[in-house]
C-alpha positions in Angstrom: 330.5 366.6 20.6 327.4 368.8 20.2 324.2 366.9 20.9 322.0 369.0 23.2 318.4 369.3 22.2 317.1 372.8 21.7 313.3 372.1 21.7 310.6 369.6 21.7 308.1 368.7 18.9 304.8 367.1 19.9 302.3 367.5 17.0 299.8 365.1 15.5 301.7 365.3 12.2 304.9 364.2 13.9 303.1 361.4 15.8 301.5 360.1 12.5 305.0 359.7 11.1 306.1 357.3 13.8 305.1 354.1 12.1 305.9 350.7 13.6 308.5 350.2 10.9 310.3 353.4 11.7 310.2 352.7 15.4 311.6 349.2 14.8 314.6 350.7 12.9 315.2 353.2 15.6 315.2 350.6 18.3 317.8 348.5 16.4 320.2 351.4 16.2 319.5 352.6 19.8 320.1 349.1 21.3 323.4 349.1 19.6 324.3 352.5 21.0 323.8 354.6 17.9 321.8 357.8 17.5 319.0 357.8 15.0 317.5 361.1 13.8 315.3 362.5 11.1 317.3 365.1 9.1 316.9 367.8 6.5 313.6 368.5 4.7 311.5 366.2 6.9 312.3 368.2 10.0 311.6 371.5 8.2 308.2 370.2 7.0 307.3 368.9 10.4 308.0 372.2 12.0 305.7 373.7 9.4 303.1 371.0 10.4 303.3 369.5 6.9 303.3 365.8 6.2 306.7 365.1 4.7 307.0 363.3 1.3 310.3 361.7 2.1 312.0 360.6 5.3 315.8 361.0 5.5 317.6 359.5 8.5 321.1 360.0 9.9 323.2 358.0 12.4 326.7 357.8 13.7 326.7 354.1 12.6 329.1 353.4 9.7 327.6 351.8 6.6 329.4 348.4 7.0 328.1 348.2 10.6 324.6 349.2 9.4 324.5 346.3 7.0 325.5 343.9 9.7 322.8 345.2 12.0 320.2 344.7 9.2 321.4 341.2 8.5 321.3 340.3 12.2 317.7 341.5 12.4 316.4 340.1 9.2 315.9 343.4 7.4 316.4 343.7 3.7 318.7 346.5 2.6 320.2 348.1 -0.5 323.8 349.6 -0.4 322.6 352.6 -2.4 325.5 354.9 -1.8 328.2 353.4 0.3 330.9 356.0 -0.8 328.6 358.6 0.8 327.5 356.4 3.7 324.0 355.7 2.6 322.2 352.3 3.0 318.5 351.9 2.2 316.5 349.7 4.5 313.5 348.0 2.9 310.5 347.2 5.2 307.0 346.4 4.2 307.3 347.8 0.7 308.8 351.1 1.9 312.4 352.3 1.7 314.2 354.3 4.4 317.5 356.0 3.4 319.9 356.0 6.3 323.2 357.9 6.0 326.2 358.0 8.3 327.1 361.4 9.7 329.8 362.9 7.4 331.7 366.0 6.5 333.0 367.1 3.1 336.7 366.7 3.2 337.4 367.8 -0.4 334.9 369.5 -2.8 335.1 370.8 -6.3 331.8 372.6 -6.6 330.1 369.4 -8.0 331.3 366.4 -6.1 332.6 365.8 -2.6 335.0 363.3 -1.0 333.4 362.6 2.4 334.8 361.6 5.7 332.5 359.9 8.3 332.1 361.5 11.7 330.3 361.0 14.9 329.7 364.7 15.5 326.1 365.8 14.7 327.1 369.4 14.5 329.8 368.7 11.9 327.2 366.9 9.8 324.8 369.8 10.1 327.5 372.3 9.2 328.0 370.8 5.8 324.4 371.3 4.8 323.3 374.2 2.6 320.6 376.3 4.5 319.9 376.6 8.2 316.3 375.5 7.7 317.7 372.2 6.2 320.3 371.7 8.9 318.1 370.6 11.8 317.7 367.0 13.1 315.0 365.4 15.2 315.0 362.2 17.2 311.9 360.0 17.5 311.2 361.3 21.0 310.5 364.7 19.5 313.8 366.4 20.6 314.9 369.0 18.1 318.6 369.6 17.5 319.2 373.0 15.9 322.8 374.2 15.7 322.4 377.2 13.4 319.1 378.9 14.3 317.1 377.1 11.6 313.9 377.0 13.7 314.1 380.7 14.3 314.8 381.4 10.6 311.9 379.2 9.6 309.6 381.1 12.0 310.9 384.4 10.5 310.6 383.0 7.0 314.2 383.7 6.2 316.4 381.8 3.9 320.0 381.8 5.2 323.0 379.7 4.3 324.8 377.8 7.1 327.8 379.8 8.1 329.6 381.6 5.3 327.4 381.8 2.1 330.3 381.9 -0.3 331.9 378.8 1.2 328.7 376.9 1.2 328.1 377.7 -2.5 331.6 376.8 -3.5 331.1 373.3 -2.1 328.2 372.8 -4.5 327.3 375.6 -7.0 323.9 374.1 -7.4 323.1 375.6 -4.0 322.6 379.0 -5.8 319.5 377.6 -7.4 318.4 375.8 -4.3 318.6 379.2 -2.5 316.2 380.7 -5.0 313.9 377.6 -4.9 313.6 377.7 -1.1 313.2 381.5 -1.1 310.2 381.0 -3.3 308.8 378.4 -1.0 309.5 380.1 2.4 309.6 383.8 2.0 306.3 385.8 2.2 307.8 388.7 0.3 309.7 388.8 -3.1 312.4 391.2 -1.9 313.7 390.2 1.5 317.1 389.0 0.4 320.2 389.5 2.5 322.4 391.8 0.4 325.6 389.9 1.5 324.0 386.6 0.3 323.2 388.1 -3.1 326.7 389.4 -3.4 328.1 386.0 -2.6 325.8 384.6 -5.4 327.1 387.2 -7.9 330.7 386.3 -7.1 330.2 382.6 -7.5 327.6 382.4 -10.3 330.2 381.3 -12.9 330.6 378.0 -11.1 327.2 377.0 -12.3 328.7 376.4 -15.8 330.1 373.1 -14.4 326.8 371.8 -13.2 324.9 369.3 -15.4 321.9 370.4 -17.4 319.7 367.8 -15.7 320.4 369.1 -12.2 319.9 372.7 -13.4 316.5 371.9 -15.0 315.4 370.0 -11.9 315.8 373.1 -9.8 314.7 375.6 -12.4 311.4 373.7 -13.0 310.5 374.2 -9.4 311.6 377.9 -9.3 309.5 378.8 -12.3 306.3 377.4 -10.8 307.0 378.7 -7.3 306.1 381.9 -5.5 307.8 385.1 -6.5 309.1 383.6 -9.7 309.1 386.8 -11.8 311.1 388.6 -9.1 313.5 385.7 -8.6 314.1 385.4 -12.3 314.9 389.1 -12.7 317.3 388.8 -9.7 319.0 385.8 -11.4 319.5 387.9 -14.6 320.8 390.8 -12.5 323.3 388.5 -10.7 324.5 386.9 -14.0 323.1 383.5 -12.8 320.8 383.3 -15.9 323.8 383.6 -18.3 325.8 380.9 -16.6 323.0 378.4 -16.7 322.2 379.0 -20.3 319.1 381.0 -20.2 318.5 383.3 -23.3 320.7 386.4 -23.0 317.7 388.7 -23.6 314.9 386.6 -22.1 311.5 388.1 -22.3 310.9 388.7 -18.6 307.7 390.7 -19.3 306.2 387.7 -21.2 307.2 385.4 -18.3 305.6 387.6 -15.7 302.3 387.9 -17.7 302.1 384.2 -18.3 303.1 383.3 -14.7 300.4 385.6 -13.4 297.8 383.9 -15.7 299.0 380.5 -14.3 298.1 381.6 -10.8 294.5 382.2 -11.8 294.0 378.8 -13.3 291.6 376.9 -10.9 293.0 373.5 -9.9 295.8 373.5 -12.3 299.1 375.0 -13.4 301.3 375.4 -16.5 304.0 372.9 -17.2 307.5 374.2 -16.3 308.6 373.9 -19.9 305.8 376.3 -21.0 306.9 378.9 -18.5 310.5 378.4 -19.6 309.5 379.0 -23.2 308.2 382.5 -22.4 311.8 383.6 -22.4 312.5 382.6 -26.1 311.4 384.5 -29.2 311.4 381.7 -31.8 311.1 378.0 -32.5 314.8 377.9 -33.2 315.6 379.3 -29.8 313.2 376.9 -28.2 315.0 373.9 -29.9 318.3 375.3 -28.8 317.3 375.7 -25.2 315.7 372.2 -25.1 318.9 370.8 -26.5 321.1 372.7 -24.0 319.1 371.7 -21.0 318.5 368.1 -22.3 314.8 368.3 -22.0 312.8 365.1 -22.6 311.2 364.6 -26.0 307.7 365.3 -24.6 308.9 368.5 -22.9 310.6 369.6 -26.1 307.6 368.9 -28.3 305.3 370.7 -25.9 307.6 373.7 -25.5 308.1 374.1 -29.3 304.3 373.7 -29.9 303.5 376.5 -27.5 306.1 378.8 -29.0 304.9 378.1 -32.6 301.2 378.6 -31.7 301.1 381.3 -29.0 300.6 384.0 -31.7 297.5 382.1 -32.7 296.4 381.8 -29.1 296.7 385.6 -28.6 294.5 386.4 -31.6 291.3 388.0 -30.4 289.3 386.4 -33.2 290.4 382.9 -32.4 287.4 380.6 -32.7 287.0 377.2 -31.0 286.7 375.6 -34.5 290.4 376.5 -35.1 291.4 374.7 -31.9 289.3 371.7 -32.8 290.9 371.5 -36.2 294.3 371.1 -34.4 292.9 368.1 -32.6 291.5 366.6 -35.8 295.0 367.0 -37.3 296.4 364.8 -34.5 297.7 367.4 -32.0 297.2 366.1 -28.4 294.4 367.9 -26.6 296.6 368.5 -23.6 299.1 370.5 -25.8 296.4 372.8 -27.3 294.9 373.3 -23.8 298.3 374.2 -22.5 298.8 376.7 -25.2 295.4 378.3 -24.5 296.2 378.5 -20.8 299.5 380.1 -21.6 297.6 382.8 -23.7 294.9 383.3 -21.0 292.2 381.8 -23.1 290.7 379.9 -20.3 287.2 379.7 -21.6 288.3 378.3 -24.9 290.4 375.7 -23.1 287.4 374.6 -21.0 285.3 374.3 -24.2 288.0 372.3 -25.9 288.4 369.9 -23.0 284.7 369.1 -23.2 284.8 368.5 -27.0 285.3 365.0 -28.4 286.9 364.5 -31.8 284.2 362.9 -34.0 284.9 359.5 -35.5 285.1 359.4 -39.3 281.8 357.6 -40.3 283.3 355.6 -43.2 285.8 352.8 -42.7 287.5 350.4 -45.0 284.8 347.7 -44.7 282.0 350.1 -45.5 283.8 351.4 -48.6 284.3 347.8 -49.9 280.6 347.1 -49.5 279.7 350.3 -51.4 282.1 349.3 -54.2 280.4 345.9 -54.5 277.0 347.4 -54.5 278.0 349.9 -57.1 279.2 347.2 -59.5 276.0 345.2 -58.9 274.0 348.3 -60.0 276.0 349.6 -62.9 278.4 346.8 -63.8 281.2 349.2 -63.4 283.5 350.3 -60.5 282.5 353.4 -58.7 
């Protein structure tokens, strides 16, 4: 059983994570003879000295035993995913997801039948990327079986073991590869050729992945670093076709708009606005929104941007035209988004500072005027 630590972490960011609640949980498992480690993204973020958003925990303890431990120690819990070994402990208004070590016994590219294990290396081996396959105990000991720490330092995105095998276990890992590449790599073109070839060979498997999961990953890719290059690569490898992107997506429009987004101070474009750069008409926008099951608000915003971007690109566009859209009931945020899309940042700033004037006449005032009119003339106005 592989369990030897490969390094030691002793940063203020890590120490700040060690709350009394987390230490209490760890002590419960440790006293019962079970390991208790942080796993996945939390370890990656700590090595980058970033405060993690979520805390994922793994243990050799099986879920039925976990629940007995929580009951014996008066800790509330939720059996959130027993078939995959996950129990969520609830302490002081915070949830901690704790999952039993496991390996994927049977996979179909979307779902897995898991088998519990006590081998930390086996659990790490089933993960997607080496930078996500590390674990860390609360004493700061790092366990790294596949050179994840080295790859993180080198800013390399590498699959654990054989890339084709990892992808075939869950085809969504193709998109996760591009997402993490945009987050980690300092350069747009440092891909391992063998990895790209594995993606090309397996891209068709993405057709079986749900639209919701695809959009969740794509939204992050579109807003991330190197997005124009990554999108072109996805088209070259046939990934775009198998996830339902437009066959002839306007990559030049995407690159121009994405570059504008990077110049917006303190803000960014919505992912759906970036997505709509690839379509050429309102009909295509509706089709893509339906195919990817976008929310109503996303669909409305995306279609509005597509329908009005020609207006936004007009050099003679005046602020009055934009104000008229607001008077007609269009949300200010939608018009501002369209202006940002078209690089009309000054017009957007002016519009955000403008208030729609209130109509000075209401029903009550009109009634008074009618009464006054009859008193003067004996006739209705």
